C-alpha positions as a Markdown table, in Angstrom:
| # | Residue | x | y | z |
|---|---|---|---|---|
| 1 | Met | 0.0 | 0.0 | 0.0 |
| 2 | Asp | 1.3 | 3.4 | -0.9 |
| 3 | Leu | 1.7 | 6.3 | 1.6 |
| 4 | Asp | -1.6 | 8.0 | 0.5 |
| 5 | Gly | -3.4 | 4.7 | 1.0 |
| 6 | Ile | -2.0 | 4.3 | 4.5 |
| 7 | Phe | -3.0 | 7.8 | 5.5 |
| 8 | His | -6.5 | 7.3 | 4.0 |
| 9 | Glu | -6.9 | 4.3 | 6.3 |
| 10 | Ile | -5.6 | 6.2 | 9.3 |
| 11 | Val | -7.9 | 9.1 | 8.7 |
| 12 | Ala | -10.9 | 6.8 | 8.3 |
| 13 | Glu | -10.1 | 5.2 | 11.7 |
| 14 | Leu | -9.6 | 8.6 | 13.4 |
| 15 | Asp | -12.8 | 9.9 | 11.9 |
| 16 | Ala | -14.7 | 6.9 | 13.3 |
| 17 | Phe | -13.1 | 7.4 | 16.7 |
| 18 | Asp | -13.9 | 11.1 | 16.7 |
| 19 | Glu | -17.5 | 10.5 | 15.8 |
| 20 | Ile | -17.9 | 8.0 | 18.6 |
| 21 | Arg | -16.2 | 10.3 | 21.0 |
| 22 | Glu | -18.6 | 13.1 | 20.2 |
| 23 | Arg | -21.6 | 10.9 | 20.7 |
| 24 | Ile | -20.5 | 9.6 | 24.1 |
| 25 | Met | -19.6 | 13.1 | 25.2 |
| 26 | Val | -23.1 | 14.3 | 24.4 |
| 27 | Leu | -24.6 | 11.3 | 26.2 |
| 28 | Gly | -22.3 | 11.8 | 29.1 |
| 29 | Arg | -23.4 | 15.3 | 29.7 |
| 30 | Lys | -27.0 | 14.2 | 29.4 |
| 31 | Gly | -26.5 | 11.5 | 32.1 |
| 32 | Ile | -24.7 | 13.9 | 34.4 |
| 33 | Arg | -27.6 | 16.3 | 34.2 |
| 34 | Ser | -30.0 | 13.5 | 35.1 |
| 35 | Cys | -27.9 | 12.6 | 38.1 |
| 36 | Ser | -27.4 | 16.2 | 39.2 |
| 37 | Glu | -31.2 | 16.8 | 39.1 |
| 38 | Ala | -31.8 | 13.6 | 41.0 |
| 39 | Ile | -29.4 | 14.8 | 43.7 |
| 40 | Lys | -31.2 | 18.1 | 44.0 |
| 41 | Lys | -34.6 | 16.4 | 44.3 |
| 42 | Leu | -33.2 | 14.1 | 47.0 |
| 43 | His | -32.1 | 17.1 | 49.1 |
| 44 | Arg | -35.5 | 18.7 | 48.6 |
| 45 | His | -37.3 | 15.4 | 49.3 |
| 46 | Glu | -39.2 | 15.7 | 46.0 |
| 47 | Glu | -40.6 | 13.0 | 43.8 |
| 48 | Gly | -39.0 | 11.9 | 40.5 |
| 49 | Val | -35.7 | 10.7 | 41.8 |
| 50 | Asp | -36.1 | 7.1 | 40.6 |
| 51 | Gly | -37.0 | 8.2 | 37.1 |
| 52 | Leu | -34.0 | 10.5 | 36.8 |
| 53 | Ile | -31.6 | 7.8 | 38.1 |
| 54 | Glu | -33.2 | 5.4 | 35.6 |
| 55 | Glu | -32.5 | 7.9 | 32.8 |
| 56 | Ala | -28.9 | 8.1 | 33.8 |
| 57 | Arg | -28.7 | 4.3 | 34.0 |
| 58 | Ser | -30.1 | 4.0 | 30.5 |
| 59 | Thr | -27.8 | 6.7 | 29.2 |
| 60 | Leu | -24.7 | 5.0 | 30.7 |
| 61 | Lys | -25.7 | 1.7 | 29.2 |
| 62 | Glu | -26.1 | 3.3 | 25.8 |
| 63 | Met | -22.6 | 4.8 | 26.1 |
| 64 | Leu | -21.2 | 1.4 | 27.0 |
| 65 | Gly | -23.0 | -0.2 | 24.1 |
| 66 | Ile | -21.6 | 2.3 | 21.7 |
| 67 | Thr | -18.0 | 1.8 | 22.9 |
| 68 | Lys | -18.3 | -2.0 | 23.2 |
| 69 | Asn | -16.3 | -2.5 | 20.0 |
| 70 | His | -14.1 | 0.6 | 20.5 |
| 71 | Pro | -12.3 | 0.0 | 23.8 |
| 72 | Ala | -9.9 | 2.9 | 23.1 |
| 73 | Val | -12.7 | 5.3 | 23.5 |
| 74 | His | -13.6 | 3.9 | 26.9 |
| 75 | Val | -10.2 | 4.1 | 28.4 |
| 76 | Glu | -9.9 | 7.8 | 27.6 |
| 77 | Ser | -11.8 | 8.7 | 30.8 |
| 78 | Tyr | -14.9 | 9.9 | 28.9 |
| 79 | Phe | -16.9 | 7.8 | 31.4 |
| 80 | Asp | -15.4 | 9.3 | 34.6 |
| 81 | Gly | -17.9 | 12.1 | 35.0 |
| 82 | Ile | -21.1 | 10.1 | 34.5 |
| 83 | Tyr | -19.8 | 7.1 | 36.6 |
| 84 | Gln | -19.0 | 9.4 | 39.5 |
| 85 | Glu | -22.4 | 11.3 | 39.3 |
| 86 | Phe | -24.2 | 7.9 | 39.0 |
| 87 | Val | -22.5 | 6.6 | 42.1 |
| 88 | Glu | -23.1 | 9.9 | 44.0 |
| 89 | Ala | -26.8 | 9.9 | 43.2 |
| 90 | Asn | -27.2 | 6.2 | 44.2 |
| 91 | Val | -25.2 | 6.6 | 47.4 |
| 92 | Leu | -27.2 | 9.7 | 48.5 |
| 93 | Lys | -30.5 | 8.0 | 47.7 |
| 94 | Gln | -29.5 | 5.0 | 49.8 |
| 95 | Val | -28.3 | 7.2 | 52.6 |
| 96 | Tyr | -31.5 | 9.1 | 52.8 |
| 97 | Ala | -33.5 | 5.9 | 52.6 |
| 98 | Gly | -31.4 | 4.4 | 55.4 |
| 99 | Thr | -30.5 | 1.3 | 53.3 |
| 100 | Asp | -27.1 | -0.4 | 52.8 |
| 101 | Leu | -25.0 | 0.9 | 50.0 |
| 102 | Thr | -24.8 | -1.2 | 46.8 |
| 103 | Pro | -21.2 | -2.3 | 46.0 |
| 104 | Pro | -19.8 | -1.2 | 42.7 |
| 105 | Ser | -19.9 | -4.7 | 41.2 |
| 106 | Arg | -23.7 | -4.9 | 41.9 |
| 107 | Leu | -24.7 | -1.5 | 40.6 |
| 108 | Asp | -26.6 | -1.6 | 37.3 |
| 109 | Pro | -24.4 | -1.2 | 35.3 |
| 110 | Pro | -21.4 | -2.1 | 37.4 |
| 111 | Val | -19.0 | 0.8 | 38.1 |
| 112 | Pro | -15.2 | 0.5 | 38.1 |
| 113 | Ala | -13.6 | 0.7 | 41.6 |
| 114 | Val | -11.8 | 4.0 | 41.0 |
| 115 | Gln | -14.9 | 5.8 | 39.7 |
| 116 | Tyr | -16.9 | 4.4 | 42.6 |
| 117 | Leu | -14.4 | 5.8 | 45.1 |
| 118 | Thr | -14.4 | 9.3 | 43.5 |
| 119 | Gly | -18.2 | 9.2 | 43.5 |
| 120 | Leu | -18.1 | 8.3 | 47.1 |
| 121 | Cys | -15.8 | 11.2 | 47.8 |
| 122 | Asp | -18.2 | 13.5 | 46.1 |
| 123 | Ala | -21.1 | 12.2 | 48.1 |
| 124 | Ile | -19.3 | 13.5 | 51.2 |
| 125 | Gly | -20.0 | 17.0 | 50.0 |
| 126 | Glu | -23.6 | 16.2 | 49.5 |
| 127 | Leu | -23.8 | 14.8 | 53.1 |
| 128 | Arg | -22.5 | 18.2 | 54.3 |
| 129 | Arg | -25.5 | 19.8 | 52.6 |
| 130 | Ala | -27.8 | 17.3 | 54.3 |
| 131 | Ile | -26.2 | 18.2 | 57.6 |
| 132 | Leu | -26.7 | 21.9 | 57.1 |
| 133 | Asp | -30.4 | 21.3 | 56.2 |
| 134 | Cys | -30.8 | 19.3 | 59.4 |
| 135 | Ile | -29.2 | 22.1 | 61.4 |
| 136 | Arg | -31.6 | 24.6 | 59.9 |
| 137 | Asn | -34.5 | 22.4 | 60.9 |
| 138 | Glu | -33.0 | 21.7 | 64.3 |
| 139 | Asp | -32.8 | 18.0 | 63.5 |
| 140 | Phe | -29.5 | 17.4 | 65.4 |
| 141 | Glu | -30.1 | 13.6 | 65.5 |
| 142 | Gly | -30.2 | 13.5 | 61.7 |
| 143 | Ala | -27.2 | 15.9 | 61.5 |
| 144 | Gln | -25.1 | 13.6 | 63.7 |
| 145 | Lys | -26.1 | 10.5 | 61.8 |
| 146 | Tyr | -25.0 | 12.1 | 58.4 |
| 147 | Phe | -21.9 | 13.4 | 60.0 |
| 148 | Ser | -21.0 | 9.9 | 61.2 |
| 149 | Met | -21.4 | 8.7 | 57.6 |
| 150 | Met | -19.2 | 11.5 | 56.3 |
| 151 | Glu | -16.4 | 10.5 | 58.7 |
| 152 | Lys | -16.8 | 6.8 | 57.9 |
| 153 | Phe | -16.7 | 7.3 | 54.1 |
| 154 | His | -13.7 | 9.6 | 54.5 |
| 155 | Asp | -11.8 | 7.2 | 56.9 |
| 156 | Leu | -12.3 | 4.2 | 54.6 |
| 157 | Val | -11.2 | 6.1 | 51.5 |
| 158 | Asn | -8.3 | 7.7 | 53.3 |
| 159 | Ala | -7.0 | 4.4 | 54.6 |
| 160 | Leu | -6.4 | 3.1 | 51.0 |
| 161 | Asp | -2.6 | 2.9 | 50.6 |
| 162 | Tyr | -2.3 | 3.2 | 46.8 |
| 163 | Pro | -0.3 | 5.7 | 44.7 |
| 164 | Asn | -2.1 | 8.3 | 42.5 |
| 165 | Ala | -1.3 | 6.1 | 39.5 |
| 166 | Val | -3.7 | 3.5 | 40.8 |
| 167 | Ile | -6.4 | 5.7 | 42.3 |
| 168 | Pro | -6.1 | 9.0 | 40.4 |
| 169 | Asp | -7.8 | 12.0 | 41.9 |
| 170 | Val | -9.0 | 10.0 | 45.0 |
| 171 | Arg | -6.2 | 11.3 | 47.2 |
| 172 | His | -6.9 | 14.9 | 46.1 |
| 173 | Lys | -10.6 | 14.6 | 46.8 |
| 174 | Ser | -9.8 | 13.0 | 50.1 |
| 175 | Asp | -7.6 | 15.9 | 51.2 |
| 176 | Gly | -10.4 | 18.3 | 50.3 |
| 177 | Asn | -12.9 | 16.3 | 52.2 |
| 178 | Arg | -10.7 | 16.4 | 55.3 |
| 179 | Lys | -11.1 | 20.2 | 55.4 |
| 180 | Leu | -14.8 | 19.9 | 54.7 |
| 181 | Ile | -15.3 | 17.5 | 57.6 |
| 182 | Gln | -13.4 | 19.7 | 60.0 |
| 183 | Ala | -15.5 | 22.7 | 59.0 |
| 184 | Thr | -18.7 | 20.7 | 59.3 |
| 185 | Arg | -17.7 | 19.4 | 62.7 |
| 186 | Ser | -17.1 | 22.9 | 64.0 |
| 187 | Glu | -20.4 | 24.2 | 62.6 |
| 188 | Leu | -22.4 | 21.2 | 63.9 |
| 189 | Thr | -20.8 | 21.5 | 67.4 |
| 190 | Met | -21.5 | 25.3 | 67.5 |
| 191 | Ala | -25.1 | 24.8 | 66.4 |
| 192 | Met | -25.7 | 22.1 | 69.0 |
| 193 | His | -24.2 | 24.3 | 71.8 |
| 194 | Ile | -26.3 | 27.3 | 70.7 |
| 195 | His | -29.4 | 25.1 | 70.6 |
| 196 | Lys | -28.7 | 23.7 | 74.1 |
| 197 | Leu | -28.1 | 27.2 | 75.4 |
| 198 | Asn | -31.4 | 28.4 | 74.0 |
| 199 | Glu | -33.2 | 25.5 | 75.5 |
| 200 | Asn | -31.7 | 26.3 | 78.9 |
| 201 | Leu | -32.6 | 30.0 | 78.6 |
| 202 | Thr | -36.2 | 29.0 | 77.7 |
| 203 | Lys | -36.4 | 26.7 | 80.8 |
| 204 | Ser | -35.0 | 29.4 | 83.0 |
| 205 | Ser | -37.4 | 32.0 | 81.8 |
| 206 | Lys | -40.3 | 29.7 | 82.5 |
| 207 | Ala | -39.1 | 28.8 | 86.0 |
């Protein structure tokens, strides 16, 4: 084959790759939006969460189907965002429901371990929002329950002794979550002290 023929073959392969890449990027953004909306509804205790998570699941499966015969597309991290958001939405849903978390291998579709970890790290930030909502509603029992989960998630992730090459971005997220947990602990402790003080003042005024 002459050089022109070789480059014709290369261009055809790259064009096909680029077309698939564009398709999964569009689908990925769609799936992320579904998960983000589901997370918002979870915090607001609104209906429609299951439908949005199902939309994200369907989108993710479509992406996997498109790339089934093109593994090079899959390994380019185009799935990281939707995997992480999908995990985050599922984790938060199960936390609010008070049910056990589904392991990555049993999610539908299954999620790779690293993306599950980064999604779990992101869920810690959502738990902070849940805690702040509880504080505003003076639900300190709920706030303490979610804070315990924050700490447990963080402790388990932080205990993983792998280099960044094995669990990319996990250590960075974990470092950020450490500061988030410290700030949340301070805010929760202060809110509980103020609440207790107000209760004591109310009792004193009625005495």
